[in-house]
C-alpha positions as CSV (number, residue, x, y, z in Angstrom):
1,X,106.6,-31.1,-103.8
2,X,103.7,-33.5,-103.8
3,X,104.9,-35.1,-100.6
4,X,105.1,-31.7,-98.9
5,X,101.6,-30.8,-99.9
6,X,100.2,-34.1,-98.6
7,X,101.9,-33.5,-95.3
8,X,100.5,-30.0,-95.1
9,X,97.0,-31.3,-95.8
10,X,97.1,-33.6,-92.8
11,X,95.3,-32.5,-89.6
12,X,98.0,-31.6,-87.2
13,X,95.6,-30.4,-84.3
14,X,93.8,-33.5,-83.2
15,X,92.1,-31.9,-80.2
16,X,88.3,-31.9,-80.2
17,X,86.6,-28.9,-81.8
18,X,84.9,-26.4,-79.4
19,X,81.5,-27.1,-81.0
20,X,80.7,-30.7,-81.5
21,X,78.3,-31.7,-84.3
22,X,76.3,-34.9,-83.7
23,X,75.1,-37.3,-86.3
24,X,71.5,-36.4,-85.5
25,X,72.2,-32.8,-86.3
26,X,73.8,-33.7,-89.6
27,X,70.7,-35.8,-90.6
28,X,68.3,-33.0,-89.6
29,X,70.2,-30.4,-91.7
30,X,70.2,-32.8,-94.7
31,X,66.5,-33.3,-94.4
32,X,65.8,-29.6,-94.1
33,X,67.9,-29.0,-97.2
34,X,65.8,-31.5,-99.1
35,X,62.6,-29.7,-98.2
36,X,63.8,-26.3,-99.4
37,X,62.0,-25.5,-102.6
38,X,64.5,-24.9,-105.3
39,X,63.1,-22.6,-107.9
40,X,63.3,-24.0,-111.3
41,X,65.2,-21.9,-113.8
42,X,63.1,-19.6,-115.9
43,X,62.9,-20.9,-119.5
44,X,62.1,-18.5,-122.3
45,X,60.3,-20.0,-125.2
46,X,60.8,-18.3,-128.5
47,X,59.0,-20.6,-131.1
48,X,56.4,-23.3,-131.4
49,X,59.0,-26.1,-131.5
50,X,60.4,-25.1,-128.1
51,X,56.8,-24.8,-126.7
52,X,55.9,-28.2,-128.0
53,X,59.1,-29.6,-126.5
54,X,58.3,-28.0,-123.1
55,X,54.8,-29.3,-123.1
56,X,56.0,-32.7,-124.1
57,X,58.4,-32.8,-121.2
58,X,55.8,-31.5,-118.7
59,X,53.2,-34.0,-119.9
60,X,55.9,-36.8,-119.6
61,X,56.7,-35.7,-116.1
62,X,53.0,-35.7,-115.0
63,X,52.4,-39.1,-116.7
64,X,55.4,-40.5,-114.9
65,X,54.1,-39.3,-111.6
66,X,50.7,-40.8,-112.3
67,X,52.3,-44.0,-113.4
68,X,54.1,-44.2,-110.0
69,X,51.0,-43.2,-107.9
70,X,47.8,-43.3,-109.8
71,X,45.5,-42.7,-106.8
72,X,47.1,-39.4,-105.8
73,X,44.3,-36.9,-106.5
74,X,46.5,-33.9,-106.1
75,X,48.6,-35.0,-109.1
76,X,45.5,-35.3,-111.3
77,X,44.3,-31.9,-110.2
78,X,47.7,-30.3,-110.9
79,X,47.9,-32.0,-114.3
80,X,44.4,-30.8,-115.3
81,X,45.1,-27.3,-114.0
82,X,48.3,-27.1,-116.0
83,X,46.5,-28.2,-119.2
84,X,43.8,-25.6,-118.5
85,X,46.6,-22.9,-118.2
86,X,47.9,-24.0,-121.6
87,X,44.3,-23.5,-123.0
88,X,44.1,-27.2,-123.6
89,X,40.5,-27.6,-122.4
90,X,40.0,-30.9,-124.2
91,X,43.1,-32.4,-122.7
92,X,42.1,-31.1,-119.2
93,X,38.6,-32.5,-119.6
94,X,40.2,-35.9,-120.5
95,X,42.4,-35.7,-117.5
96,X,39.4,-35.1,-115.2
97,X,37.6,-38.0,-116.8
98,X,40.6,-40.2,-116.3
99,X,40.7,-39.1,-112.6
100,X,37.0,-39.9,-112.2
101,X,37.7,-43.4,-113.6
102,X,40.1,-43.8,-110.7
103,X,37.8,-42.3,-108.0
104,X,34.3,-41.8,-109.3
105,X,33.0,-40.3,-106.1
106,X,35.7,-37.7,-105.4
107,X,33.9,-34.4,-104.6
108,X,37.0,-32.3,-105.1
109,X,37.6,-33.6,-108.7
110,X,34.0,-32.9,-109.6
111,X,34.1,-29.4,-108.2
112,X,37.3,-28.5,-110.1
113,X,35.8,-30.1,-113.2
114,X,32.6,-28.0,-112.9
115,X,34.6,-24.8,-112.2
116,X,36.6,-25.3,-115.3
117,X,33.5,-25.8,-117.5
118,X,31.7,-22.8,-116.0
119,X,34.7,-20.5,-116.3
120,X,35.0,-21.4,-119.9
121,X,31.2,-20.9,-120.4
122,X,30.6,-24.4,-121.5
123,X,27.0,-24.3,-120.1
124,X,25.6,-27.4,-121.6
125,X,28.7,-29.4,-120.6
126,X,28.3,-28.0,-117.1
127,X,24.6,-28.9,-117.0
128,X,25.4,-32.4,-118.1
129,X,28.1,-32.7,-115.6
130,X,25.8,-31.4,-112.8
131,X,23.1,-33.8,-113.8
132,X,25.6,-36.6,-113.7
133,X,27.1,-35.6,-110.3
134,X,23.7,-34.9,-108.5
135,X,22.5,-38.3,-109.7
136,X,25.7,-40.0,-108.4
137,X,26.0,-37.9,-105.1
138,X,22.6,-36.6,-104.2
139,X,23.4,-36.0,-100.5
140,X,26.2,-33.5,-101.3
141,X,24.4,-30.2,-101.0
142,X,27.2,-28.2,-102.5
143,X,26.6,-29.6,-106.0
144,X,22.8,-28.7,-105.8
145,X,23.6,-25.2,-104.6
146,X,26.1,-24.6,-107.4
147,X,23.7,-26.0,-110.0
148,X,20.8,-23.8,-108.9
149,X,23.2,-20.8,-108.6
150,X,24.4,-21.3,-112.2
151,X,20.9,-21.5,-113.6
152,X,19.8,-18.5,-111.6
153,X,22.8,-16.5,-112.9
154,X,21.9,-17.5,-116.4
155,X,18.3,-16.2,-115.8
156,X,16.8,-19.6,-116.0
157,X,14.5,-19.3,-112.9
158,X,12.2,-22.1,-114.0
159,X,15.3,-24.3,-114.5
160,X,16.5,-23.4,-111.0
161,X,13.1,-24.2,-109.6
162,X,13.1,-27.6,-111.3
163,X,16.5,-28.3,-109.8
164,X,15.2,-27.3,-106.4
165,X,12.2,-29.6,-106.8
166,X,14.5,-32.5,-107.7
167,X,16.6,-31.7,-104.7
168,X,13.6,-31.5,-102.3
169,X,12.6,-35.0,-103.3
170,X,15.7,-36.2,-101.4
171,X,14.4,-34.4,-98.2
172,X,17.6,-32.5,-97.5
173,X,18.5,-30.6,-94.4
174,X,17.1,-27.2,-93.3
175,X,19.6,-25.0,-95.3
176,X,18.4,-26.5,-98.6
177,X,14.7,-25.6,-97.9
178,X,15.7,-22.1,-96.7
179,X,17.7,-21.6,-99.9
180,X,14.7,-22.6,-102.0
181,X,12.3,-20.3,-100.1
182,X,14.7,-17.4,-100.4
183,X,15.0,-17.9,-104.1
184,X,11.3,-17.7,-104.5
185,X,11.1,-14.6,-102.3
186,X,13.8,-12.9,-104.5
187,X,11.4,-13.1,-107.4
188,X,8.3,-12.2,-105.4
189,X,6.7,-15.6,-105.4
190,X,5.2,-15.5,-101.9
191,X,2.7,-18.3,-102.5
192,X,5.4,-20.6,-103.8
193,X,7.6,-19.7,-100.8
194,X,4.7,-20.4,-98.4
195,X,4.3,-23.8,-100.1
196,X,8.0,-24.5,-99.6
197,X,7.6,-23.7,-95.9
198,X,4.6,-25.9,-95.6
199,X,6.4,-28.9,-97.1
200,X,9.5,-28.1,-95.0
201,X,7.7,-28.4,-91.6
202,X,6.2,-31.7,-92.7
203,X,9.6,-33.1,-93.5
204,X,11.4,-31.5,-90.4
205,X,8.6,-30.9,-87.8
206,X,10.9,-29.4,-85.2
207,X,9.5,-26.4,-83.2
208,X,12.2,-24.1,-84.5
209,X,11.2,-24.8,-88.0
210,X,7.6,-24.0,-87.3
211,X,8.8,-20.7,-85.8
212,X,10.7,-20.0,-89.0
213,X,7.5,-20.3,-90.9
214,X,5.8,-18.1,-88.4
215,X,8.4,-15.4,-88.8
216,X,8.0,-15.6,-92.6
217,X,4.2,-15.0,-92.3
218,X,4.8,-12.2,-89.8
219,X,7.0,-10.5,-92.3
220,X,4.2,-10.7,-94.8
221,X,1.8,-9.3,-92.1
222,X,-0.5,-12.3,-92.5
223,X,-2.0,-12.5,-88.9
224,X,-4.6,-15.1,-89.5
225,X,-2.1,-17.3,-91.3
226,X,0.2,-17.1,-88.3
227,X,-2.5,-18.3,-85.9
228,X,-3.3,-21.1,-88.3
229,X,0.3,-22.1,-88.4
230,X,0.5,-22.2,-84.6
231,X,-2.7,-24.3,-84.5
232,X,-1.2,-26.8,-87.0
233,X,2.0,-27.0,-85.0
234,X,0.1,-27.8,-81.7
235,X,-2.0,-30.4,-83.5
236,X,1.0,-32.0,-85.2
237,X,3.3,-32.1,-82.2
238,X,0.6,-33.0,-79.7
239,X,1.0,-32.9,-75.9
240,X,3.9,-35.3,-75.8
241,X,6.2,-33.2,-78.1
242,X,5.0,-29.8,-77.2
243,X,7.8,-27.3,-76.8
244,X,7.7,-24.3,-74.4
245,X,9.5,-22.1,-76.9
246,X,6.7,-22.5,-79.4
247,X,4.1,-21.7,-76.7
248,X,6.0,-18.6,-75.6
249,X,6.2,-17.4,-79.2
250,X,2.5,-17.9,-79.8
251,X,1.6,-16.1,-76.5
252,X,3.9,-13.2,-77.4
253,X,2.4,-12.9,-80.8
254,X,-1.1,-12.6,-79.3
255,X,0.2,-10.0,-76.8
256,X,1.5,-7.9,-79.7
257,X,-1.9,-8.1,-81.3
258,X,-3.4,-7.0,-77.9
259,X,-5.3,-10.3,-77.6
260,X,-4.4,-10.7,-73.9
261,X,-7.2,-13.3,-73.2
262,X,-5.9,-15.4,-76.0
263,X,-2.4,-15.2,-74.7
264,X,-3.5,-16.1,-71.2
265,X,-5.5,-19.1,-72.5
266,X,-2.4,-20.3,-74.4
267,X,-0.2,-20.1,-71.3
268,X,-2.8,-22.0,-69.2
269,X,-3.3,-24.6,-71.8
270,X,0.4,-25.3,-72.0
271,X,1.1,-25.2,-68.2
272,X,-1.6,-27.8,-67.6
273,X,0.1,-30.2,-70.1
274,X,3.8,-29.7,-69.9
275,X,5.8,-31.3,-67.0
276,X,7.6,-29.0,-64.6
277,X,11.1,-29.7,-65.9
278,X,10.0,-28.7,-69.4
279,X,8.2,-25.5,-68.5
280,X,10.5,-23.4,-66.3
281,X,10.9,-20.7,-69.0
282,X,7.2,-20.9,-69.7
283,X,6.3,-20.2,-66.0
284,X,8.7,-17.3,-66.0
285,X,7.2,-15.8,-69.2
286,X,3.6,-16.3,-67.8
287,X,4.5,-14.5,-64.6
288,X,5.9,-11.6,-66.5
289,X,2.9,-11.5,-68.7
290,X,0.5,-11.4,-65.8
291,X,2.5,-8.7,-64.1
292,X,2.2,-6.5,-67.2
293,X,-1.3,-7.2,-68.4
294,X,-3.1,-9.1,-65.6
295,X,-4.8,-8.2,-62.3
296,X,-4.3,-9.6,-58.8
297,X,-6.4,-12.7,-59.4
298,X,-4.5,-13.5,-62.5
299,X,-1.2,-13.2,-60.7
300,X,-2.5,-15.5,-58.0
301,X,-3.5,-18.0,-60.6
302,X,0.0,-18.0,-62.0
303,X,1.5,-18.5,-58.6
304,X,-0.9,-21.4,-57.9
305,X,-0.1,-23.0,-61.2
306,X,3.6,-22.8,-60.4
307,X,3.1,-24.2,-57.0
308,X,0.9,-27.0,-58.4
309,X,3.8,-27.9,-60.7
310,X,6.2,-28.0,-57.7
311,X,3.9,-30.2,-55.7
312,X,3.5,-32.6,-58.6
313,X,7.3,-32.9,-58.9
314,X,7.6,-33.5,-55.1
315,X,4.9,-36.2,-54.9
316,X,6.4,-37.8,-58.0
317,X,9.8,-38.1,-56.2
318,X,8.3,-39.2,-52.9
319,X,4.7,-40.3,-53.1
320,X,4.5,-40.9,-49.2
321,X,5.5,-37.3,-48.3
322,X,2.2,-36.5,-46.6
323,X,3.1,-33.0,-45.8
324,X,3.3,-32.2,-49.5
325,X,-0.1,-33.8,-50.0
326,X,-1.5,-31.6,-47.3
327,X,-0.1,-28.4,-48.9
328,X,-1.3,-29.6,-52.3
329,X,-4.8,-30.3,-51.1
330,X,-5.0,-26.9,-49.4
331,X,-3.9,-25.2,-52.6
332,X,-6.7,-26.9,-54.5
333,X,-9.2,-26.1,-51.8
334,X,-8.3,-22.4,-52.2
335,X,-9.1,-22.6,-55.9
336,X,-12.7,-23.8,-55.0
337,X,-12.4,-26.5,-57.6
338,X,-14.2,-29.5,-56.0
339,X,-13.3,-32.1,-58.6
340,X,-9.6,-31.2,-58.7
341,X,-9.5,-31.2,-54.9
342,X,-11.2,-34.5,-54.7
343,X,-8.7,-36.0,-57.2
344,X,-5.8,-34.8,-55.1
345,X,-7.3,-36.3,-51.9
346,X,-8.0,-39.6,-53.7
347,X,-4.4,-39.7,-54.9
348,X,-3.1,-38.9,-51.4
349,X,-5.1,-41.5,-49.5
350,X,-4.0,-44.1,-52.0
351,X,-0.5,-43.9,-50.6
352,X,-0.9,-46.3,-47.7
353,X,2.0,-46.5,-45.3
354,X,4.2,-49.6,-46.0
355,X,4.4,-50.8,-42.4
356,X,1.8,-51.4,-39.6
357,X,3.5,-49.0,-37.1
358,X,1.4,-46.2,-35.6
359,X,4.1,-43.6,-36.0
360,X,3.9,-44.1,-39.8
361,X,0.1,-43.7,-39.8
362,X,-0.4,-40.5,-37.8
363,X,0.1,-38.0,-40.7
364,X,-1.7,-40.4,-43.1
365,X,-4.9,-40.5,-41.0
366,X,-5.2,-36.8,-41.0
367,X,-5.4,-36.9,-44.8
368,X,-8.6,-39.0,-44.4
369,X,-9.9,-36.5,-41.8
370,X,-9.3,-33.5,-44.0
371,X,-10.9,-35.3,-46.9
372,X,-14.0,-36.1,-44.9
373,X,-14.3,-32.5,-43.5
374,X,-13.9,-31.1,-47.1
375,X,-16.7,-33.3,-48.4
376,X,-18.9,-32.4,-45.5
377,X,-18.3,-28.7,-45.2
378,X,-17.3,-27.6,-48.7
379,X,-18.7,-30.2,-51.2
380,X,-21.8,-30.9,-49.0
381,X,-21.7,-34.5,-50.1
382,X,-22.8,-36.2,-46.9
383,X,-23.1,-39.7,-48.3
384,X,-19.5,-39.5,-49.6
385,X,-18.4,-38.3,-46.2
386,X,-19.9,-41.3,-44.5
387,X,-18.2,-43.6,-47.0
388,X,-14.9,-41.9,-46.3
389,X,-15.2,-42.5,-42.6
390,X,-16.2,-46.1,-43.1
391,X,-13.4,-46.8,-45.5
392,X,-10.8,-45.2,-43.2
393,X,-12.0,-47.3,-40.2
394,X,-11.9,-50.4,-42.4
395,X,-8.3,-49.7,-43.4
396,X,-6.8,-49.2,-40.0
397,X,-5.4,-52.4,-38.4
398,X,-7.3,-52.1,-35.1
399,X,-5.7,-55.3,-33.7
400,X,-2.4,-53.5,-33.6
401,X,-3.4,-49.9,-33.0
402,X,-6.3,-47.5,-33.5
403,X,-7.1,-43.8,-33.6
404,X,-9.8,-42.7,-31.2
405,X,-10.0,-39.4,-33.1
406,X,-11.4,-41.0,-36.3
407,X,-14.0,-42.9,-34.3
408,X,-15.2,-39.8,-32.5
409,X,-15.3,-37.7,-35.7
410,X,-17.4,-40.4,-37.4
411,X,-19.8,-40.4,-34.5
412,X,-20.0,-36.6,-34.4
413,X,-20.8,-36.5,-38.1
414,X,-23.7,-38.9,-37.6
415,X,-25.0,-36.7,-34.8
416,X,-24.9,-33.7,-37.1
417,X,-26.9,-35.7,-39.5
418,X,-29.4,-36.5,-36.7
419,X,-28.6,-40.2,-36.8
420,X,-28.0,-40.9,-33.1
421,X,-28.3,-44.6,-33.5
422,X,-25.5,-44.8,-36.0
423,X,-23.3,-42.6,-33.8
424,X,-23.7,-44.9,-30.8
425,X,-23.2,-47.9,-33.0
426,X,-19.9,-46.4,-34.3
427,X,-18.6,-45.7,-30.8
428,X,-19.7,-49.0,-29.5
429,X,-17.9,-50.7,-32.3
430,X,-14.8,-48.7,-31.6
431,X,-14.9,-49.7,-27.9
432,X,-15.4,-53.3,-28.8
433,X,-12.6,-53.5,-31.4
434,X,-10.0,-51.3,-29.8
435,X,-10.9,-49.7,-26.4
436,X,-8.9,-46.6,-25.5
437,X,-9.1,-44.0,-22.7
438,X,-9.8,-41.2,-25.1
439,X,-12.5,-43.2,-26.9
440,X,-14.3,-43.8,-23.6
441,X,-14.0,-40.1,-22.6
442,X,-15.4,-39.0,-26.0
443,X,-18.3,-41.4,-25.8
444,X,-19.1,-40.3,-22.2
445,X,-19.0,-36.6,-23.1
446,X,-21.4,-37.3,-25.9
447,X,-23.8,-39.0,-23.6
448,X,-23.5,-36.2,-21.1
449,X,-24.4,-33.7,-23.7
450,X,-27.4,-35.8,-24.5
451,X,-28.2,-36.0,-20.7
452,X,-28.2,-39.8,-20.9
453,X,-26.9,-40.4,-17.3
454,X,-27.7,-44.1,-17.1
455,X,-25.6,-44.6,-20.2
456,X,-22.8,-42.6,-18.7
457,X,-22.8,-44.8,-15.6
458,X,-22.6,-47.8,-17.8
459,X,-19.8,-46.4,-19.8
460,X,-17.9,-45.3,-16.7
461,X,-18.3,-48.9,-15.3
462,X,-16.8,-50.4,-18.5
463,X,-14.1,-47.7,-18.6
464,X,-13.0,-48.6,-15.1
465,X,-13.2,-52.3,-15.9
466,X,-10.9,-51.7,-18.8
467,X,-8.5,-49.4,-16.9
468,X,-9.0,-49.4,-13.1
469,X,-5.8,-47.4,-12.6
470,X,-7.2,-44.3,-14.4
471,X,-7.7,-41.7,-11.7
472,X,-9.4,-39.4,-14.2
473,X,-12.2,-41.9,-14.8
474,X,-12.7,-42.4,-11.0
475,X,-12.8,-38.6,-10.4
476,X,-15.2,-37.8,-13.2
477,X,-17.5,-40.7,-12.3
478,X,-17.7,-39.4,-8.7
479,X,-18.3,-35.9,-9.9
480,X,-21.1,-37.2,-12.1
481,X,-22.8,-38.8,-9.1
482,X,-22.2,-35.6,-7.0
483,X,-23.8,-33.5,-9.8
484,X,-26.8,-35.8,-9.8
485,X,-27.1,-35.4,-6.0
486,X,-26.2,-39.0,-5.1
487,X,-23.5,-38.2,-2.5
488,X,-23.3,-41.6,-1.0
489,X,-22.7,-43.2,-4.4
490,X,-20.0,-40.6,-5.1
491,X,-18.4,-41.4,-1.7
492,X,-18.5,-45.1,-2.4
493,X,-16.9,-44.5,-5.8
494,X,-14.1,-42.6,-4.1
495,X,-13.6,-45.4,-1.6
496,X,-13.4,-47.9,-4.3
497,X,-10.8,-45.7,-6.1
498,X,-8.5,-45.2,-3.2
499,X,-8.6,-48.9,-2.5
500,X,-7.1,-49.8,-5.9
501,X,-3.6,-51.3,-5.6
502,X,-2.3,-49.3,-8.6
503,X,-3.2,-45.8,-9.7
504,X,-1.6,-43.6,-12.3
505,X,-2.1,-40.3,-10.4
506,X,-3.1,-41.1,-6.8
507,X,-2.3,-37.5,-5.5
508,X,-5.1,-36.1,-7.8
509,X,-7.5,-38.8,-6.6
510,X,-6.9,-38.1,-2.9
511,X,-7.1,-34.4,-3.4
512,X,-10.4,-34.8,-5.3
513,X,-11.8,-37.0,-2.5
514,X,-10.7,-34.5,0.2
515,X,-12.1,-31.6,-1.7
516,X,-15.4,-33.4,-2.0
517,X,-15.7,-33.9,1.7
518,X,-14.7,-30.3,2.4
519,X,-17.3,-29.0,-0.1
520,X,-19.8,-31.3,1.7
521,X,-18.7,-29.6,5.0
522,X,-17.7,-33.1,6.3
523,X,-14.6,-31.9,8.0
524,X,-14.3,-34.9,10.3
525,X,-14.3,-37.2,7.3
526,X,-11.8,-35.0,5.5
527,X,-9.6,-35.1,8.6
528,X,-9.8,-38.9,8.6
529,X,-8.8,-38.9,4.9
530,X,-5.8,-36.8,5.7
531,X,-4.8,-39.3,8.4
532,X,-5.3,-42.2,6.1
533,X,-3.2,-40.5,3.4
534,X,-0.4,-39.8,5.9
535,X,-0.3,-43.5,6.7
536,X,0.6,-44.0,3.0
537,X,2.9,-41.1,2.4
538,X,4.3,-38.4,4.6
539,X,5.2,-36.0,1.9
540,X,5.8,-32.4,3.0
541,X,3.0,-31.1,0.6
542,X,0.5,-33.4,2.3
543,X,1.4,-32.0,5.7
544,X,1.2,-28.4,4.5
545,X,-2.1,-29.1,2.8
546,X,-3.4,-30.8,6.1
547,X,-2.3,-27.7,8.1
548,X,-4.0,-25.3,5.8
549,X,-7.1,-27.5,5.9
550,X,-7.2,-27.1,9.7
551,X,-7.1,-23.3,9.2
552,X,-10.2,-23.5,7.0
553,X,-12.2,-26.2,8.7
554,X,-15.0,-24.7,10.8
555,X,-17.2,-27.0,12.9
556,X,-20.9,-26.1,13.4
557,X,-20.7,-26.2,17.2
558,X,-17.7,-23.9,17.5
559,X,-18.0,-20.3,18.9
560,X,-17.4,-17.8,16.1
561,X,-15.2,-15.7,18.4
562,X,-13.0,-18.7,19.2
563,X,-13.0,-20.3,15.8
564,X,-9.9,-18.5,14.3
565,X,-7.8,-19.1,17.4
566,X,-8.7,-22.8,17.6
567,X,-8.2,-23.3,14.0
568,X,-4.7,-21.7,14.2
569,X,-3.9,-24.0,17.2
570,X,-5.0,-27.1,15.3
571,X,-2.8,-26.0,12.3
572,X,0.1,-25.3,14.7
573,X,-0.2,-28.8,16.1
574,X,-0.2,-30.2,12.6
575,X,2.9,-28.3,11.7
576,X,4.5,-29.5,14.9
577,X,3.7,-33.2,14.1
578,X,5.1,-32.8,10.6
579,X,8.2,-31.1,11.9
580,X,8.8,-33.9,14.4
581,X,8.3,-36.5,11.8
582,X,10.7,-35.0,9.3
583,X,13.3,-34.3,12.0
584,X,13.2,-37.9,13.0
585,X,13.8,-38.9,9.4
586,X,16.5,-36.3,8.9
587,X,14.8,-34.5,5.9
588,X,16.4,-31.1,5.9
589,X,15.0,-29.6,2.7
590,X,11.5,-30.7,3.5
591,X,11.8,-29.2,7.0
592,X,12.8,-25.9,5.4
593,X,9.7,-25.9,3.2
594,X,7.6,-26.8,6.2
595,X,9.0,-24.0,8.3
596,X,8.5,-21.4,5.6
597,X,4.8,-22.5,5.3
598,X,4.5,-22.4,9.1
599,X,6.1,-19.0,9.3
600,X,3.7,-17.7,6.7
601,X,0.7,-19.1,8.7
602,X,2.0,-17.5,11.9
603,X,2.4,-14.1,10.1
604,X,-1.3,-14.0,9.5
605,X,-2.8,-15.9,12.5
606,X,-0.1,-16.0,15.2
607,X,1.2,-13.6,17.9
608,X,4.7,-12.4,18.6
609,X,5.6,-15.4,20.8
610,X,4.5,-17.9,18.1
611,X,6.4,-16.0,15.4
612,X,9.5,-16.0,17.5
613,X,9.2,-19.7,18.2
614,X,9.1,-20.5,14.5
615,X,11.9,-18.0,13.7
616,X,14.2,-19.7,16.3
617,X,13.7,-23.0,14.4
618,X,14.8,-21.5,11.0
619,X,18.1,-23.1,9.9
620,X,21.4,-21.4,9.0
621,X,22.7,-21.9,5.5
622,X,26.4,-22.9,5.3
623,X,28.6,-23.7,2.3
624,X,30.5,-27.0,2.5
625,X,32.7,-29.2,0.4
626,X,32.5,-32.9,-0.3
627,X,34.4,-35.3,-2.4
628,X,32.8,-36.5,-5.6
629,X,32.5,-40.2,-5.6
630,X,32.6,-41.6,-9.0
631,X,34.6,-43.9,-11.3
632,X,38.3,-43.6,-11.6
633,X,39.2,-41.1,-14.2
634,X,39.0,-37.4,-14.7
635,X,36.2,-36.9,-12.1
636,X,37.7,-39.1,-9.4
637,X,39.1,-37.3,-6.3
638,X,37.4,-34.0,-7.2
639,X,35.6,-31.8,-4.7
640,X,32.4,-29.9,-5.0
641,X,30.6,-27.2,-3.0
642,X,27.1,-27.6,-1.7
643,X,24.8,-25.8,0.7
644,X,23.8,-27.4,4.0
645,X,21.2,-26.5,6.6
646,X,22.0,-26.3,10.3
647,X,19.0,-26.3,12.6
648,X,19.3,-24.8,16.1
649,X,17.3,-27.5,17.8
650,X,19.2,-30.3,16.1
651,X,21.4,-31.8,18.9
652,X,23.5,-33.8,16.5
653,X,24.9,-30.6,15.0
654,X,26.1,-29.0,18.3
655,X,29.5,-30.9,18.5
656,X,30.1,-29.9,15.0
657,X,29.5,-26.3,15.8
658,X,31.9,-26.5,18.7
659,X,34.5,-28.0,16.5
660,X,34.0,-25.3,13.8
661,X,34.5,-22.6,16.5
662,X,37.7,-24.1,17.7
663,X,39.0,-24.4,14.1
664,X,38.2,-20.7,13.6
665,X,40.1,-19.7,16.7
666,X,43.1,-21.8,15.7
667,X,43.1,-20.2,12.2
668,X,43.0,-16.7,13.7
669,X,45.9,-17.5,16.0
670,X,48.0,-18.9,13.2
671,X,47.4,-15.9,11.0
672,X,48.5,-13.5,13.8
673,X,51.7,-15.5,14.3
674,X,52.4,-15.4,10.6
675,X,52.0,-11.7,10.4
676,X,54.4,-11.2,13.4
677,X,57.0,-13.4,11.8
678,X,56.7,-11.7,8.5
679,X,57.3,-8.3,10.1
680,X,60.5,-9.4,11.9
681,X,62.0,-11.6,9.3
682,X,64.9,-10.3,7.1
683,X,64.3,-12.5,4.1
684,X,61.3,-12.7,1.8
685,X,61.2,-16.5,1.8
686,X,59.9,-16.9,5.4
687,X,56.5,-15.3,4.6
688,X,55.4,-18.0,2.1
689,X,56.6,-20.7,4.4
690,X,54.5,-19.3,7.3
691,X,51.5,-19.0,5.0
692,X,51.9,-22.6,3.8
693,X,52.1,-23.8,7.4
694,X,49.0,-21.9,8.4
695,X,47.2,-23.3,5.4
696,X,48.1,-26.8,6.3
697,X,47.0,-26.3,9.9
698,X,43.7,-25.0,8.6
699,X,43.2,-28.1,6.5
700,X,44.0,-30.3,9.6
701,X,41.5,-28.4,11.7
C-alpha cells in the first residue's frame, strides 16, 4: 500500500509547465511577503498582573531594539510615545533624556519632548526645557516661536516680550522681527512695534525691509513719520546702494498726498544718480507720473533724462562713437545748461583717435568745431573759444595731414573779434605748416573781402608756386586782374597757365581764356586761341564751340547787312573742316554729333540748299552683329548686336552696300523657291528642309 502511494506521488508528466516561474520572481514574492504588515493579535487585559506583564514585555522589546541600534531616533520616539500612552510621564521623560544623551542636538527629540510637557500642562518643566534648548540651539527659530506662543497663551505678555528680546539679540531673520512686531500690535503697543521696526532695518537694511516699516507707518496714518523713514533710508543706503523700488514707493506716497513737486524732485534726484541698467522701472514710472500730473515741459524733461541715460550707456560701451557724442551735446545744448554742455564737450574731445589717419579724425574734428561755436555763440566766452581753436590746432598732426576748415574758422573768429593781425597770423601759420588748396582759397577770399589786392596777388603767386596745375587758381588770378582793369596782366597770366605742362582741368582754362578774349571783343585773338587749342586736341566739342564762336564774332569793319551771312559762312567752313578731319580719322559718333549741331545751325541761318546739303550727309542707322571677343568660357563665341552708322559720302561703305543688296535679292529668291516647293510637295518634311537650306544660304550671303 505504501509502495503504491509513493508511486502515485511521483510526477508522471515531466513536460514544462505552461507558465514558467523564475528564481527572480520567487525572491521578489518572498520579499513582498516580508513587507506585509501582519497585525498583532488583539490581547485583552483583565487584571493588573496581565498589564504589568504586557508592559514588561513591551519595555523589554524596546530595550532590545535600542540595545541593537542605539542611535536610531525613531525607536526612542516610539518608546517615549508608548510610555506617554501608558500615562508613564516620568518614564517617558527619562526616555527623552536618554535620547538626548545620545544626540544632544536633535531638533525632533526636543520638539516631541516639549509637546509632551505642554500637553500635560507641566509649564515650569516646559519653560526649563525651552530655556535649555534655546541656549543650546539659538538659531532654530521654531523653538523661539513655540516658547513665545506658550507664554502668550498663558497670558504672560511680559514674559513673551522678554523671550523676544532674548531672541532679537541673536539678530535672527526677517520673520522673527515681523512676529515680534505683530505681537506688540496685538496688544496695541504701537510705540514698541515702531521700535522693533527701527531696530529691524538697522540689522537688515534691505530696501524691502524699509518698505515694510513704511507700510506700517502708513497704516497708522503717520505721514511725517513716513517721510522721515524714507529720508533715513536714503541716507543709510547712499547713492551706491539706492534701489529704484524704494524711490518709486516714495514718489507714489507723495503723489497720494498731492505733493507733486516733491514727487518730481524725488524722481529727478534718483534718475541723476542711478545708472541706466538699474533705473528702467524708475524711468517708466516717472514718465507715467508726468503724463498724469505734469505739463509739456515736464514731459520733455523726462524724455531728455531718459535719452541722457541712453547716451551715457552708449558712450560707456564705445567712448569713440563720435556720433553719439554729437547727439549727447545737442541734447545738453537744448536744455540751455552751459556747464553740463561744456562737460559733455570736454569728455568728447578727450577721446582722441588712436591712429594718425585722416579718416579717423574727420568726425572728431567736428566735435572741436561745435564746441568752439557753442562757446562763442551760446556761452559768449570768447577767450575760451580762442583756447579751443589753439588747442585743436596744436593737437592735429600737421606733418601727416591737416584740416583747412579749422584754420579758416579760427581766422574768421579773430576777424569777428576785430583782430585782423591774429587772423592773418593764423592763416599764414597754416600755409606754412600744411599748405592746401582750400586754405589758399579761404585766405584769398578773406583778403578780397578786405580789398587787399596786393596781398591777393602775393597769395595767388604762392598758391601757383605750390600747385601750378590748379586751373582754378589761374582762372581766379586772371579774373582778379581783369576786375582791376589790368587786361595785359590777365592775358599774361592766361598765357602762363596754358603753357603749363600739366593741368588738372585744361578745358576750363582754355574756355576761360577764350571767353576773356571774346568779352574783350578780341575776336582775332580768340580765333587764334581756337586754332592753338585744335593743335592740341580735335575734340568734337571744341569744333562745335569754334563754329558757334564764328556765328557770334562780329568785326568792327563789317557791314551790318552782311554780318549774319558772313558769320554763317565762316561757321559753315569750320563745320566742314571739322567734318573732314573726323572723316579722315573715321570717327563716326563724333561725326553724327557734329552733323546734328551743323543741321541746327543751318535751320536758323541757312537756306534750303545748305539744309539739303547737310541732310544728305546724315547717316543711316543699321543694326549689326559681331562676335564677342573674350576669354574662353561662358562668354566665348557669343554674338552681340550693335548700331552702326553708314554715311552716304563714305566711299568705303559703297561695296558693302552693293553686297548687302545682292544678299537681299538672293534671300528673296530662296524664299520664293521654298514657298513653291512647299505648295507642290506631298509630305510635310520637305518644308523644314527647304527653310533650313534658305537659312544656311542667308548665313553664307
